[in-house]
All heavy atoms as atom14 arrays in JSON, in Angstrom:
{
  "sequence": "MAVPKRRMSRANTHGRRSQWKATPPDLIPIEVGGAVYRVPRRLARAVQRGLIGRSRQ",
  "atom14_mask": [
    [1, 1, 1, 1, 1, 1, 1, 1, 0, 0, 0, 0, 0, 0],
    [1, 1, 1, 1, 1, 0, 0, 0, 0, 0, 0, 0, 0, 0],
    [1, 1, 1, 1, 1, 1, 1, 0, 0, 0, 0, 0, 0, 0],
    [1, 1, 1, 1, 1, 1, 1, 0, 0, 0, 0, 0, 0, 0],
    [1, 1, 1, 1, 1, 1, 1, 1, 1, 0, 0, 0, 0, 0],
    [1, 1, 1, 1, 1, 1, 1, 1, 1, 1, 1, 0, 0, 0],
    [1, 1, 1, 1, 1, 1, 1, 1, 1, 1, 1, 0, 0, 0],
    [1, 1, 1, 1, 1, 1, 1, 1, 0, 0, 0, 0, 0, 0],
    [1, 1, 1, 1, 1, 1, 0, 0, 0, 0, 0, 0, 0, 0],
    [1, 1, 1, 1, 1, 1, 1, 1, 1, 1, 1, 0, 0, 0],
    [1, 1, 1, 1, 1, 0, 0, 0, 0, 0, 0, 0, 0, 0],
    [1, 1, 1, 1, 1, 1, 1, 1, 0, 0, 0, 0, 0, 0],
    [1, 1, 1, 1, 1, 1, 1, 0, 0, 0, 0, 0, 0, 0],
    [1, 1, 1, 1, 1, 1, 1, 1, 1, 1, 0, 0, 0, 0],
    [1, 1, 1, 1, 0, 0, 0, 0, 0, 0, 0, 0, 0, 0],
    [1, 1, 1, 1, 1, 1, 1, 1, 1, 1, 1, 0, 0, 0],
    [1, 1, 1, 1, 1, 1, 1, 1, 1, 1, 1, 0, 0, 0],
    [1, 1, 1, 1, 1, 1, 0, 0, 0, 0, 0, 0, 0, 0],
    [1, 1, 1, 1, 1, 1, 1, 1, 1, 0, 0, 0, 0, 0],
    [1, 1, 1, 1, 1, 1, 1, 1, 1, 1, 1, 1, 1, 1],
    [1, 1, 1, 1, 1, 1, 1, 1, 1, 0, 0, 0, 0, 0],
    [1, 1, 1, 1, 1, 0, 0, 0, 0, 0, 0, 0, 0, 0],
    [1, 1, 1, 1, 1, 1, 1, 0, 0, 0, 0, 0, 0, 0],
    [1, 1, 1, 1, 1, 1, 1, 0, 0, 0, 0, 0, 0, 0],
    [1, 1, 1, 1, 1, 1, 1, 0, 0, 0, 0, 0, 0, 0],
    [1, 1, 1, 1, 1, 1, 1, 1, 0, 0, 0, 0, 0, 0],
    [1, 1, 1, 1, 1, 1, 1, 1, 0, 0, 0, 0, 0, 0],
    [1, 1, 1, 1, 1, 1, 1, 1, 0, 0, 0, 0, 0, 0],
    [1, 1, 1, 1, 1, 1, 1, 0, 0, 0, 0, 0, 0, 0],
    [1, 1, 1, 1, 1, 1, 1, 1, 0, 0, 0, 0, 0, 0],
    [1, 1, 1, 1, 1, 1, 1, 1, 1, 0, 0, 0, 0, 0],
    [1, 1, 1, 1, 1, 1, 1, 0, 0, 0, 0, 0, 0, 0],
    [1, 1, 1, 1, 0, 0, 0, 0, 0, 0, 0, 0, 0, 0],
    [1, 1, 1, 1, 0, 0, 0, 0, 0, 0, 0, 0, 0, 0],
    [1, 1, 1, 1, 1, 0, 0, 0, 0, 0, 0, 0, 0, 0],
    [1, 1, 1, 1, 1, 1, 1, 0, 0, 0, 0, 0, 0, 0],
    [1, 1, 1, 1, 1, 1, 1, 1, 1, 1, 1, 1, 0, 0],
    [1, 1, 1, 1, 1, 1, 1, 1, 1, 1, 1, 0, 0, 0],
    [1, 1, 1, 1, 1, 1, 1, 0, 0, 0, 0, 0, 0, 0],
    [1, 1, 1, 1, 1, 1, 1, 0, 0, 0, 0, 0, 0, 0],
    [1, 1, 1, 1, 1, 1, 1, 1, 1, 1, 1, 0, 0, 0],
    [1, 1, 1, 1, 1, 1, 1, 1, 1, 1, 1, 0, 0, 0],
    [1, 1, 1, 1, 1, 1, 1, 1, 0, 0, 0, 0, 0, 0],
    [1, 1, 1, 1, 1, 0, 0, 0, 0, 0, 0, 0, 0, 0],
    [1, 1, 1, 1, 1, 1, 1, 1, 1, 1, 1, 0, 0, 0],
    [1, 1, 1, 1, 1, 0, 0, 0, 0, 0, 0, 0, 0, 0],
    [1, 1, 1, 1, 1, 1, 1, 0, 0, 0, 0, 0, 0, 0],
    [1, 1, 1, 1, 1, 1, 1, 1, 1, 0, 0, 0, 0, 0],
    [1, 1, 1, 1, 1, 1, 1, 1, 1, 1, 1, 0, 0, 0],
    [1, 1, 1, 1, 0, 0, 0, 0, 0, 0, 0, 0, 0, 0],
    [1, 1, 1, 1, 1, 1, 1, 1, 0, 0, 0, 0, 0, 0],
    [1, 1, 1, 1, 1, 1, 1, 1, 0, 0, 0, 0, 0, 0],
    [1, 1, 1, 1, 0, 0, 0, 0, 0, 0, 0, 0, 0, 0],
    [1, 1, 1, 1, 1, 1, 1, 1, 1, 1, 1, 0, 0, 0],
    [1, 1, 1, 1, 1, 1, 0, 0, 0, 0, 0, 0, 0, 0],
    [1, 1, 1, 1, 1, 1, 1, 1, 1, 1, 1, 0, 0, 0],
    [1, 1, 1, 1, 1, 1, 1, 1, 1, 0, 0, 0, 0, 0]
  ],
  "atom14_positions": [
    [[85.25, 119.23, 88.46], [85.97, 118.06, 88.59], [86.84, 117.93, 87.24], [86.35, 118.24, 86.13], [85.04, 116.79, 88.6], [85.81, 115.56, 88.77], [84.58, 114.27, 89.2], [84.76, 113.3, 87.71], [0.0, 0.0, 0.0], [0.0, 0.0, 0.0], [0.0, 0.0, 0.0], [0.0, 0.0, 0.0], [0.0, 0.0, 0.0], [0.0, 0.0, 0.0]],
    [[88.07, 117.5, 87.42], [88.95, 117.37, 86.2], [88.49, 116.18, 85.34], [88.15, 115.11, 85.8], [90.41, 117.14, 86.64], [0.0, 0.0, 0.0], [0.0, 0.0, 0.0], [0.0, 0.0, 0.0], [0.0, 0.0, 0.0], [0.0, 0.0, 0.0], [0.0, 0.0, 0.0], [0.0, 0.0, 0.0], [0.0, 0.0, 0.0], [0.0, 0.0, 0.0]],
    [[88.47, 116.41, 84.02], [88.01, 115.44, 83.12], [89.14, 115.21, 82.09], [89.67, 116.24, 81.55], [86.75, 115.88, 82.35], [86.37, 114.81, 81.32], [85.63, 116.05, 83.37], [0.0, 0.0, 0.0], [0.0, 0.0, 0.0], [0.0, 0.0, 0.0], [0.0, 0.0, 0.0], [0.0, 0.0, 0.0], [0.0, 0.0, 0.0], [0.0, 0.0, 0.0]],
    [[89.66, 113.99, 81.84], [90.68, 113.81, 80.87], [90.25, 114.19, 79.5], [89.11, 114.05, 79.07], [91.02, 112.3, 80.98], [89.86, 111.71, 81.71], [89.23, 112.77, 82.43], [0.0, 0.0, 0.0], [0.0, 0.0, 0.0], [0.0, 0.0, 0.0], [0.0, 0.0, 0.0], [0.0, 0.0, 0.0], [0.0, 0.0, 0.0], [0.0, 0.0, 0.0]],
    [[91.19, 114.75, 78.65], [90.83, 115.22, 77.33], [90.81, 114.08, 76.33], [90.24, 114.18, 75.24], [91.78, 116.28, 76.9], [91.66, 117.52, 77.67], [92.44, 118.66, 77.09], [92.39, 119.93, 77.95], [91.08, 120.5, 77.91], [0.0, 0.0, 0.0], [0.0, 0.0, 0.0], [0.0, 0.0, 0.0], [0.0, 0.0, 0.0], [0.0, 0.0, 0.0]],
    [[91.5, 112.97, 76.59], [91.56, 111.83, 75.69], [91.57, 110.52, 76.51], [91.84, 110.53, 77.68], [92.71, 111.95, 74.74], [94.05, 112.01, 75.42], [95.18, 112.18, 74.34], [95.02, 113.3, 73.61], [95.58, 114.48, 73.83], [96.44, 114.64, 74.86], [95.42, 115.56, 73.06], [0.0, 0.0, 0.0], [0.0, 0.0, 0.0], [0.0, 0.0, 0.0]],
    [[91.29, 109.49, 75.79], [91.24, 108.18, 76.37], [92.65, 107.72, 76.93], [93.62, 107.89, 76.25], [90.81, 107.16, 75.32], [90.66, 105.76, 75.82], [90.16, 104.82, 74.71], [90.3, 103.45, 75.08], [89.42, 102.73, 75.67], [88.27, 103.31, 75.99], [89.57, 101.5, 76.0], [0.0, 0.0, 0.0], [0.0, 0.0, 0.0], [0.0, 0.0, 0.0]],
    [[92.65, 107.17, 78.2], [93.86, 106.7, 78.73], [94.03, 105.22, 78.4], [93.06, 104.53, 78.32], [93.78, 106.82, 80.3], [95.02, 106.27, 80.99], [94.88, 106.49, 82.78], [95.26, 108.21, 82.93], [0.0, 0.0, 0.0], [0.0, 0.0, 0.0], [0.0, 0.0, 0.0], [0.0, 0.0, 0.0], [0.0, 0.0, 0.0], [0.0, 0.0, 0.0]],
    [[95.19, 104.8, 78.1], [95.49, 103.46, 77.69], [95.15, 102.47, 78.8], [95.23, 102.84, 80.0], [96.96, 103.22, 77.29], [97.76, 103.3, 78.46], [0.0, 0.0, 0.0], [0.0, 0.0, 0.0], [0.0, 0.0, 0.0], [0.0, 0.0, 0.0], [0.0, 0.0, 0.0], [0.0, 0.0, 0.0], [0.0, 0.0, 0.0], [0.0, 0.0, 0.0]],
    [[94.84, 101.24, 78.48], [94.47, 100.25, 79.43], [95.63, 99.97, 80.43], [95.48, 99.86, 81.65], [94.06, 98.94, 78.81], [93.69, 97.85, 79.73], [93.2, 96.62, 79.01], [91.92, 96.91, 78.34], [91.3, 96.03, 77.63], [91.77, 94.84, 77.42], [90.11, 96.35, 77.09], [0.0, 0.0, 0.0], [0.0, 0.0, 0.0], [0.0, 0.0, 0.0]],
    [[96.85, 99.93, 79.87], [98.05, 99.75, 80.69], [98.19, 100.82, 81.78], [98.51, 100.58, 82.94], [99.33, 99.6, 79.87], [0.0, 0.0, 0.0], [0.0, 0.0, 0.0], [0.0, 0.0, 0.0], [0.0, 0.0, 0.0], [0.0, 0.0, 0.0], [0.0, 0.0, 0.0], [0.0, 0.0, 0.0], [0.0, 0.0, 0.0], [0.0, 0.0, 0.0]],
    [[97.99, 102.02, 81.34], [98.1, 103.12, 82.33], [97.05, 103.12, 83.31], [97.26, 103.4, 84.54], [98.1, 104.52, 81.59], [99.44, 104.79, 80.85], [100.45, 104.16, 81.13], [99.35, 105.72, 79.97], [0.0, 0.0, 0.0], [0.0, 0.0, 0.0], [0.0, 0.0, 0.0], [0.0, 0.0, 0.0], [0.0, 0.0, 0.0], [0.0, 0.0, 0.0]],
    [[95.83, 102.78, 82.91], [94.69, 102.68, 83.86], [94.95, 101.61, 84.91], [94.83, 101.89, 86.13], [93.37, 102.35, 83.09], [93.14, 103.39, 82.17], [92.22, 102.27, 84.06], [0.0, 0.0, 0.0], [0.0, 0.0, 0.0], [0.0, 0.0, 0.0], [0.0, 0.0, 0.0], [0.0, 0.0, 0.0], [0.0, 0.0, 0.0], [0.0, 0.0, 0.0]],
    [[95.4, 100.42, 84.47], [95.65, 99.33, 85.41], [96.81, 99.61, 86.34], [96.82, 99.32, 87.5], [95.88, 98.0, 84.65], [94.57, 97.48, 84.08], [93.49, 97.16, 84.83], [94.19, 97.27, 82.81], [92.54, 96.66, 84.0], [93.01, 96.76, 82.75], [0.0, 0.0, 0.0], [0.0, 0.0, 0.0], [0.0, 0.0, 0.0], [0.0, 0.0, 0.0]],
    [[97.79, 100.3, 85.73], [98.97, 100.7, 86.6], [98.61, 101.63, 87.65], [99.12, 101.56, 88.78], [0.0, 0.0, 0.0], [0.0, 0.0, 0.0], [0.0, 0.0, 0.0], [0.0, 0.0, 0.0], [0.0, 0.0, 0.0], [0.0, 0.0, 0.0], [0.0, 0.0, 0.0], [0.0, 0.0, 0.0], [0.0, 0.0, 0.0], [0.0, 0.0, 0.0]],
    [[97.75, 102.62, 87.33], [97.34, 103.61, 88.32], [96.51, 102.94, 89.4], [96.69, 103.2, 90.59], [96.52, 104.75, 87.62], [96.19, 105.89, 88.54], [95.29, 106.86, 87.88], [93.95, 106.41, 87.77], [93.38, 106.11, 86.62], [93.98, 106.27, 85.5], [92.14, 105.61, 86.62], [0.0, 0.0, 0.0], [0.0, 0.0, 0.0], [0.0, 0.0, 0.0]],
    [[95.62, 102.05, 89.03], [94.73, 101.44, 89.99], [95.45, 100.49, 90.9], [95.12, 100.33, 92.1], [93.62, 100.65, 89.33], [92.55, 101.57, 88.71], [91.47, 100.74, 88.05], [90.53, 101.64, 87.34], [89.73, 101.31, 86.42], [89.77, 100.03, 86.0], [88.92, 102.15, 85.84], [0.0, 0.0, 0.0], [0.0, 0.0, 0.0], [0.0, 0.0, 0.0]],
    [[96.56, 99.92, 90.41], [97.3, 98.89, 91.24], [98.11, 99.59, 92.32], [98.55, 98.98, 93.3], [98.2, 98.11, 90.4], [99.31, 98.97, 89.9], [0.0, 0.0, 0.0], [0.0, 0.0, 0.0], [0.0, 0.0, 0.0], [0.0, 0.0, 0.0], [0.0, 0.0, 0.0], [0.0, 0.0, 0.0], [0.0, 0.0, 0.0], [0.0, 0.0, 0.0]],
    [[98.26, 100.98, 92.31], [98.99, 101.64, 93.23], [98.15, 101.93, 94.55], [98.66, 102.23, 95.61], [99.47, 102.97, 92.74], [100.48, 102.89, 91.6], [101.66, 102.11, 91.97], [102.33, 102.29, 93.02], [102.03, 101.11, 91.15], [0.0, 0.0, 0.0], [0.0, 0.0, 0.0], [0.0, 0.0, 0.0], [0.0, 0.0, 0.0], [0.0, 0.0, 0.0]],
    [[96.87, 101.8, 94.42], [95.96, 102.11, 95.57], [95.88, 100.86, 96.38], [95.62, 99.72, 96.0], [94.56, 102.44, 94.99], [93.57, 102.85, 96.0], [93.46, 104.08, 96.58], [92.62, 101.97, 96.59], [92.45, 104.07, 97.53], [91.91, 102.78, 97.59], [92.3, 100.64, 96.54], [90.94, 102.21, 98.37], [91.33, 100.14, 97.3], [90.61, 100.93, 98.17]],
    [[96.06, 101.01, 97.71], [95.97, 99.93, 98.65], [94.99, 100.27, 99.74], [95.08, 101.4, 100.32], [97.3, 99.61, 99.22], [98.35, 99.2, 98.18], [98.11, 97.87, 97.61], [99.22, 97.43, 96.69], [98.82, 97.05, 95.34], [0.0, 0.0, 0.0], [0.0, 0.0, 0.0], [0.0, 0.0, 0.0], [0.0, 0.0, 0.0], [0.0, 0.0, 0.0]],
    [[94.12, 99.37, 100.09], [93.19, 99.6, 101.21], [93.87, 99.21, 102.46], [94.75, 98.27, 102.49], [91.93, 98.71, 101.02], [0.0, 0.0, 0.0], [0.0, 0.0, 0.0], [0.0, 0.0, 0.0], [0.0, 0.0, 0.0], [0.0, 0.0, 0.0], [0.0, 0.0, 0.0], [0.0, 0.0, 0.0], [0.0, 0.0, 0.0], [0.0, 0.0, 0.0]],
    [[93.53, 99.85, 103.53], [94.06, 99.52, 104.87], [92.94, 99.09, 105.75], [91.84, 99.59, 105.71], [94.8, 100.75, 105.5], [93.81, 101.84, 105.67], [96.0, 101.19, 104.64], [0.0, 0.0, 0.0], [0.0, 0.0, 0.0], [0.0, 0.0, 0.0], [0.0, 0.0, 0.0], [0.0, 0.0, 0.0], [0.0, 0.0, 0.0], [0.0, 0.0, 0.0]],
    [[93.18, 98.12, 106.68], [92.13, 97.62, 107.51], [91.75, 98.72, 108.56], [92.6, 99.52, 108.88], [92.73, 96.42, 108.22], [94.2, 96.58, 108.07], [94.41, 97.35, 106.83], [0.0, 0.0, 0.0], [0.0, 0.0, 0.0], [0.0, 0.0, 0.0], [0.0, 0.0, 0.0], [0.0, 0.0, 0.0], [0.0, 0.0, 0.0], [0.0, 0.0, 0.0]],
    [[90.54, 98.75, 108.95], [90.09, 99.8, 109.86], [90.74, 99.63, 111.28], [91.02, 98.49, 111.62], [88.59, 99.6, 109.99], [88.32, 98.24, 109.56], [89.37, 97.87, 108.58], [0.0, 0.0, 0.0], [0.0, 0.0, 0.0], [0.0, 0.0, 0.0], [0.0, 0.0, 0.0], [0.0, 0.0, 0.0], [0.0, 0.0, 0.0], [0.0, 0.0, 0.0]],
    [[90.99, 100.73, 111.93], [91.53, 100.68, 113.29], [90.45, 100.37, 114.28], [89.6, 101.14, 114.51], [92.12, 102.03, 113.58], [92.92, 102.11, 114.92], [93.37, 101.09, 115.31], [92.99, 103.23, 115.45], [0.0, 0.0, 0.0], [0.0, 0.0, 0.0], [0.0, 0.0, 0.0], [0.0, 0.0, 0.0], [0.0, 0.0, 0.0], [0.0, 0.0, 0.0]],
    [[90.54, 99.14, 114.77], [89.53, 98.66, 115.77], [89.94, 98.96, 117.24], [91.09, 98.74, 117.59], [89.33, 97.15, 115.58], [88.84, 96.69, 114.23], [88.67, 95.19, 114.24], [87.54, 97.38, 113.86], [0.0, 0.0, 0.0], [0.0, 0.0, 0.0], [0.0, 0.0, 0.0], [0.0, 0.0, 0.0], [0.0, 0.0, 0.0], [0.0, 0.0, 0.0]],
    [[88.97, 99.53, 117.94], [89.23, 99.75, 119.41], [88.21, 99.03, 120.22], [87.06, 98.84, 119.77], [89.19, 101.26, 119.68], [87.88, 101.88, 119.3], [90.33, 101.96, 118.94], [87.71, 103.28, 119.86], [0.0, 0.0, 0.0], [0.0, 0.0, 0.0], [0.0, 0.0, 0.0], [0.0, 0.0, 0.0], [0.0, 0.0, 0.0], [0.0, 0.0, 0.0]],
    [[88.6, 98.59, 121.4], [87.6, 97.89, 122.27], [86.66, 98.83, 122.9], [87.01, 99.9, 123.46], [88.52, 97.2, 123.35], [89.72, 97.94, 123.34], [89.86, 98.51, 121.96], [0.0, 0.0, 0.0], [0.0, 0.0, 0.0], [0.0, 0.0, 0.0], [0.0, 0.0, 0.0], [0.0, 0.0, 0.0], [0.0, 0.0, 0.0], [0.0, 0.0, 0.0]],
    [[85.32, 98.6, 122.84], [84.26, 99.37, 123.52], [83.41, 98.51, 124.35], [83.04, 97.37, 123.91], [83.39, 99.99, 122.41], [84.2, 100.9, 121.51], [82.21, 100.76, 122.96], [84.64, 102.24, 122.2], [0.0, 0.0, 0.0], [0.0, 0.0, 0.0], [0.0, 0.0, 0.0], [0.0, 0.0, 0.0], [0.0, 0.0, 0.0], [0.0, 0.0, 0.0]],
    [[83.09, 98.86, 125.53], [82.32, 98.11, 126.45], [80.87, 98.62, 126.39], [80.64, 99.83, 126.68], [82.8, 98.16, 127.9], [82.0, 97.2, 128.83], [82.65, 97.13, 130.19], [83.81, 97.45, 130.33], [81.91, 96.75, 131.05], [0.0, 0.0, 0.0], [0.0, 0.0, 0.0], [0.0, 0.0, 0.0], [0.0, 0.0, 0.0], [0.0, 0.0, 0.0]],
    [[79.93, 97.78, 126.02], [78.5, 98.14, 125.93], [77.67, 97.07, 126.6], [77.72, 95.88, 126.25], [78.04, 98.24, 124.47], [76.56, 98.68, 124.4], [78.9, 99.3, 123.72], [0.0, 0.0, 0.0], [0.0, 0.0, 0.0], [0.0, 0.0, 0.0], [0.0, 0.0, 0.0], [0.0, 0.0, 0.0], [0.0, 0.0, 0.0], [0.0, 0.0, 0.0]],
    [[76.97, 97.43, 127.65], [76.11, 96.53, 128.39], [76.93, 95.35, 128.97], [76.45, 94.21, 129.07], [0.0, 0.0, 0.0], [0.0, 0.0, 0.0], [0.0, 0.0, 0.0], [0.0, 0.0, 0.0], [0.0, 0.0, 0.0], [0.0, 0.0, 0.0], [0.0, 0.0, 0.0], [0.0, 0.0, 0.0], [0.0, 0.0, 0.0], [0.0, 0.0, 0.0]],
    [[78.14, 95.59, 129.45], [78.93, 94.54, 130.05], [79.72, 93.68, 129.1], [80.47, 92.83, 129.48], [0.0, 0.0, 0.0], [0.0, 0.0, 0.0], [0.0, 0.0, 0.0], [0.0, 0.0, 0.0], [0.0, 0.0, 0.0], [0.0, 0.0, 0.0], [0.0, 0.0, 0.0], [0.0, 0.0, 0.0], [0.0, 0.0, 0.0], [0.0, 0.0, 0.0]],
    [[79.53, 93.82, 127.79], [80.21, 93.05, 126.8], [81.23, 93.94, 126.07], [80.97, 95.14, 125.86], [79.26, 92.48, 125.78], [0.0, 0.0, 0.0], [0.0, 0.0, 0.0], [0.0, 0.0, 0.0], [0.0, 0.0, 0.0], [0.0, 0.0, 0.0], [0.0, 0.0, 0.0], [0.0, 0.0, 0.0], [0.0, 0.0, 0.0], [0.0, 0.0, 0.0]],
    [[82.32, 93.39, 125.7], [83.41, 94.2, 124.96], [83.33, 93.85, 123.52], [83.36, 92.7, 123.1], [84.76, 93.87, 125.61], [85.83, 94.68, 124.81], [84.85, 94.23, 127.06], [0.0, 0.0, 0.0], [0.0, 0.0, 0.0], [0.0, 0.0, 0.0], [0.0, 0.0, 0.0], [0.0, 0.0, 0.0], [0.0, 0.0, 0.0], [0.0, 0.0, 0.0]],
    [[83.24, 94.91, 122.73], [83.19, 94.78, 121.23], [84.36, 95.57, 120.66], [84.83, 96.52, 121.24], [81.89, 95.37, 120.68], [80.63, 94.71, 121.18], [79.9, 95.25, 122.23], [80.14, 93.55, 120.59], [78.75, 94.65, 122.73], [78.98, 92.97, 121.05], [78.34, 93.51, 122.09], [77.18, 92.92, 122.55], [0.0, 0.0, 0.0], [0.0, 0.0, 0.0]],
    [[84.88, 95.07, 119.55], [85.88, 95.8, 118.79], [85.23, 96.4, 117.61], [84.67, 95.74, 116.75], [87.03, 94.83, 118.37], [87.84, 94.37, 119.55], [88.86, 93.32, 119.21], [89.67, 93.72, 118.11], [90.84, 94.3, 118.26], [91.3, 94.68, 119.4], [91.61, 94.61, 117.16], [0.0, 0.0, 0.0], [0.0, 0.0, 0.0], [0.0, 0.0, 0.0]],
    [[85.23, 97.78, 117.54], [84.57, 98.49, 116.51], [85.56, 99.54, 115.9], [86.55, 99.87, 116.52], [83.34, 99.3, 117.0], [82.31, 98.3, 117.52], [83.73, 100.3, 118.14], [0.0, 0.0, 0.0], [0.0, 0.0, 0.0], [0.0, 0.0, 0.0], [0.0, 0.0, 0.0], [0.0, 0.0, 0.0], [0.0, 0.0, 0.0], [0.0, 0.0, 0.0]],
    [[85.31, 99.95, 114.65], [86.13, 100.96, 114.07], [86.09, 102.21, 114.89], [85.02, 102.54, 115.45], [85.53, 101.19, 112.68], [84.82, 99.93, 112.38], [84.26, 99.44, 113.71], [0.0, 0.0, 0.0], [0.0, 0.0, 0.0], [0.0, 0.0, 0.0], [0.0, 0.0, 0.0], [0.0, 0.0, 0.0], [0.0, 0.0, 0.0], [0.0, 0.0, 0.0]],
    [[87.2, 102.92, 114.93], [87.34, 104.14, 115.77], [86.25, 105.18, 115.39], [85.72, 105.86, 116.26], [88.68, 104.76, 115.6], [89.0, 105.92, 116.5], [90.4, 106.44, 116.4], [91.39, 105.44, 116.75], [91.8, 105.28, 117.98], [91.2, 105.91, 119.02], [92.68, 104.31, 118.29], [0.0, 0.0, 0.0], [0.0, 0.0, 0.0], [0.0, 0.0, 0.0]],
    [[85.93, 105.29, 114.09], [85.05, 106.36, 113.69], [83.6, 106.1, 114.09], [82.74, 106.95, 114.12], [85.13, 106.64, 112.18], [84.73, 105.48, 111.36], [85.02, 105.77, 109.89], [84.48, 104.73, 109.02], [83.27, 104.78, 108.54], [82.56, 105.81, 108.75], [82.81, 103.85, 107.76], [0.0, 0.0, 0.0], [0.0, 0.0, 0.0], [0.0, 0.0, 0.0]],
    [[83.3, 104.79, 114.5], [81.95, 104.39, 114.85], [81.8, 104.23, 116.38], [80.75, 103.92, 116.84], [81.53, 103.09, 114.19], [81.5, 103.12, 112.68], [81.13, 101.75, 112.09], [80.49, 104.15, 112.2], [0.0, 0.0, 0.0], [0.0, 0.0, 0.0], [0.0, 0.0, 0.0], [0.0, 0.0, 0.0], [0.0, 0.0, 0.0], [0.0, 0.0, 0.0]],
    [[82.89, 104.38, 117.17], [82.86, 104.15, 118.58], [81.83, 104.93, 119.33], [81.08, 104.35, 120.12], [84.26, 104.42, 119.16], [0.0, 0.0, 0.0], [0.0, 0.0, 0.0], [0.0, 0.0, 0.0], [0.0, 0.0, 0.0], [0.0, 0.0, 0.0], [0.0, 0.0, 0.0], [0.0, 0.0, 0.0], [0.0, 0.0, 0.0], [0.0, 0.0, 0.0]],
    [[81.71, 106.19, 119.09], [80.74, 107.0, 119.86], [79.31, 106.59, 119.51], [78.45, 106.62, 120.41], [80.96, 108.49, 119.5], [82.27, 108.93, 120.14], [82.46, 110.42, 120.15], [81.33, 111.11, 120.85], [81.35, 112.33, 121.31], [82.47, 113.02, 121.2], [80.31, 112.88, 121.84], [0.0, 0.0, 0.0], [0.0, 0.0, 0.0], [0.0, 0.0, 0.0]],
    [[79.01, 106.28, 118.21], [77.69, 105.85, 117.93], [77.31, 104.56, 118.52], [76.17, 104.35, 119.02], [77.54, 105.71, 116.38], [0.0, 0.0, 0.0], [0.0, 0.0, 0.0], [0.0, 0.0, 0.0], [0.0, 0.0, 0.0], [0.0, 0.0, 0.0], [0.0, 0.0, 0.0], [0.0, 0.0, 0.0], [0.0, 0.0, 0.0], [0.0, 0.0, 0.0]],
    [[78.3, 103.65, 118.69], [78.01, 102.36, 119.32], [77.78, 102.59, 120.8], [76.87, 102.01, 121.44], [79.23, 101.44, 119.19], [79.03, 100.14, 120.07], [79.36, 100.99, 117.72], [0.0, 0.0, 0.0], [0.0, 0.0, 0.0], [0.0, 0.0, 0.0], [0.0, 0.0, 0.0], [0.0, 0.0, 0.0], [0.0, 0.0, 0.0], [0.0, 0.0, 0.0]],
    [[78.55, 103.43, 121.46], [78.38, 103.75, 122.91], [77.04, 104.35, 123.13], [76.39, 104.11, 124.18], [79.48, 104.72, 123.4], [80.84, 104.08, 123.58], [81.86, 105.04, 123.92], [81.8, 106.28, 123.6], [82.99, 104.59, 124.58], [0.0, 0.0, 0.0], [0.0, 0.0, 0.0], [0.0, 0.0, 0.0], [0.0, 0.0, 0.0], [0.0, 0.0, 0.0]],
    [[76.56, 105.21, 122.31], [75.25, 105.84, 122.4], [74.09, 104.98, 122.02], [72.92, 105.23, 122.33], [75.18, 107.12, 121.53], [76.13, 108.21, 122.01], [76.03, 109.36, 121.04], [76.95, 110.45, 121.41], [77.35, 111.38, 120.64], [76.83, 111.49, 119.47], [78.17, 112.31, 121.08], [0.0, 0.0, 0.0], [0.0, 0.0, 0.0], [0.0, 0.0, 0.0]],
    [[74.38, 103.83, 121.43], [73.34, 102.83, 121.1], [72.64, 103.19, 119.76], [71.61, 102.62, 119.46], [0.0, 0.0, 0.0], [0.0, 0.0, 0.0], [0.0, 0.0, 0.0], [0.0, 0.0, 0.0], [0.0, 0.0, 0.0], [0.0, 0.0, 0.0], [0.0, 0.0, 0.0], [0.0, 0.0, 0.0], [0.0, 0.0, 0.0], [0.0, 0.0, 0.0]],
    [[73.31, 104.1, 118.98], [72.68, 104.47, 117.68], [72.82, 103.34, 116.62], [72.05, 103.17, 115.8], [73.29, 105.76, 117.13], [73.15, 106.94, 118.02], [73.91, 108.1, 117.46], [71.73, 107.28, 118.23], [0.0, 0.0, 0.0], [0.0, 0.0, 0.0], [0.0, 0.0, 0.0], [0.0, 0.0, 0.0], [0.0, 0.0, 0.0], [0.0, 0.0, 0.0]],
    [[73.94, 102.5, 116.79], [74.17, 101.39, 115.9], [74.61, 100.19, 116.77], [75.1, 100.42, 117.88], [75.17, 101.67, 114.8], [76.51, 102.06, 115.42], [74.71, 102.73, 113.86], [77.62, 102.21, 114.38], [0.0, 0.0, 0.0], [0.0, 0.0, 0.0], [0.0, 0.0, 0.0], [0.0, 0.0, 0.0], [0.0, 0.0, 0.0], [0.0, 0.0, 0.0]],
    [[74.43, 99.04, 116.26], [74.89, 97.85, 117.01], [73.77, 96.86, 117.06], [73.2, 96.44, 116.05], [0.0, 0.0, 0.0], [0.0, 0.0, 0.0], [0.0, 0.0, 0.0], [0.0, 0.0, 0.0], [0.0, 0.0, 0.0], [0.0, 0.0, 0.0], [0.0, 0.0, 0.0], [0.0, 0.0, 0.0], [0.0, 0.0, 0.0], [0.0, 0.0, 0.0]],
    [[73.41, 96.48, 118.3], [72.37, 95.5, 118.45], [71.01, 96.05, 117.94], [70.76, 97.25, 117.97], [72.15, 95.18, 119.98], [73.39, 94.6, 120.53], [73.15, 94.28, 121.99], [72.65, 95.55, 122.66], [72.95, 95.95, 123.88], [73.78, 95.22, 124.6], [72.48, 97.02, 124.37], [0.0, 0.0, 0.0], [0.0, 0.0, 0.0], [0.0, 0.0, 0.0]],
    [[70.17, 95.14, 117.45], [68.9, 95.55, 116.91], [67.95, 95.98, 117.97], [67.9, 95.33, 119.02], [68.26, 94.44, 116.04], [67.99, 93.35, 116.86], [0.0, 0.0, 0.0], [0.0, 0.0, 0.0], [0.0, 0.0, 0.0], [0.0, 0.0, 0.0], [0.0, 0.0, 0.0], [0.0, 0.0, 0.0], [0.0, 0.0, 0.0], [0.0, 0.0, 0.0]],
    [[67.21, 97.06, 117.78], [66.26, 97.59, 118.74], [64.9, 97.18, 118.31], [64.47, 97.38, 117.17], [66.4, 99.06, 118.86], [67.73, 99.5, 119.58], [67.83, 100.97, 119.48], [68.33, 101.36, 118.13], [68.12, 102.51, 117.54], [67.46, 103.43, 118.16], [68.57, 102.75, 116.35], [0.0, 0.0, 0.0], [0.0, 0.0, 0.0], [0.0, 0.0, 0.0]],
    [[64.12, 96.58, 119.22], [62.72, 96.25, 118.93], [61.75, 96.75, 119.88], [61.93, 97.06, 120.98], [62.55, 94.71, 118.85], [63.4, 94.12, 117.71], [63.28, 92.63, 117.67], [62.64, 91.98, 118.53], [63.86, 91.99, 116.71], [0.0, 0.0, 0.0], [0.0, 0.0, 0.0], [0.0, 0.0, 0.0], [0.0, 0.0, 0.0], [0.0, 0.0, 0.0]]
  ]
}
């Protein structure tokens, strides 16, 4: 991993961090047990299989 050789100024650090923007997850509708849920695309298959979602007892 790259390691900086000297301390970066506070202004440069804050400027670099301010360029990063989070994006909301892409939600898709999934039908499970007759109910429709909106879940992130990367979790859709796990929800369909019942691996995550409603609590199992």
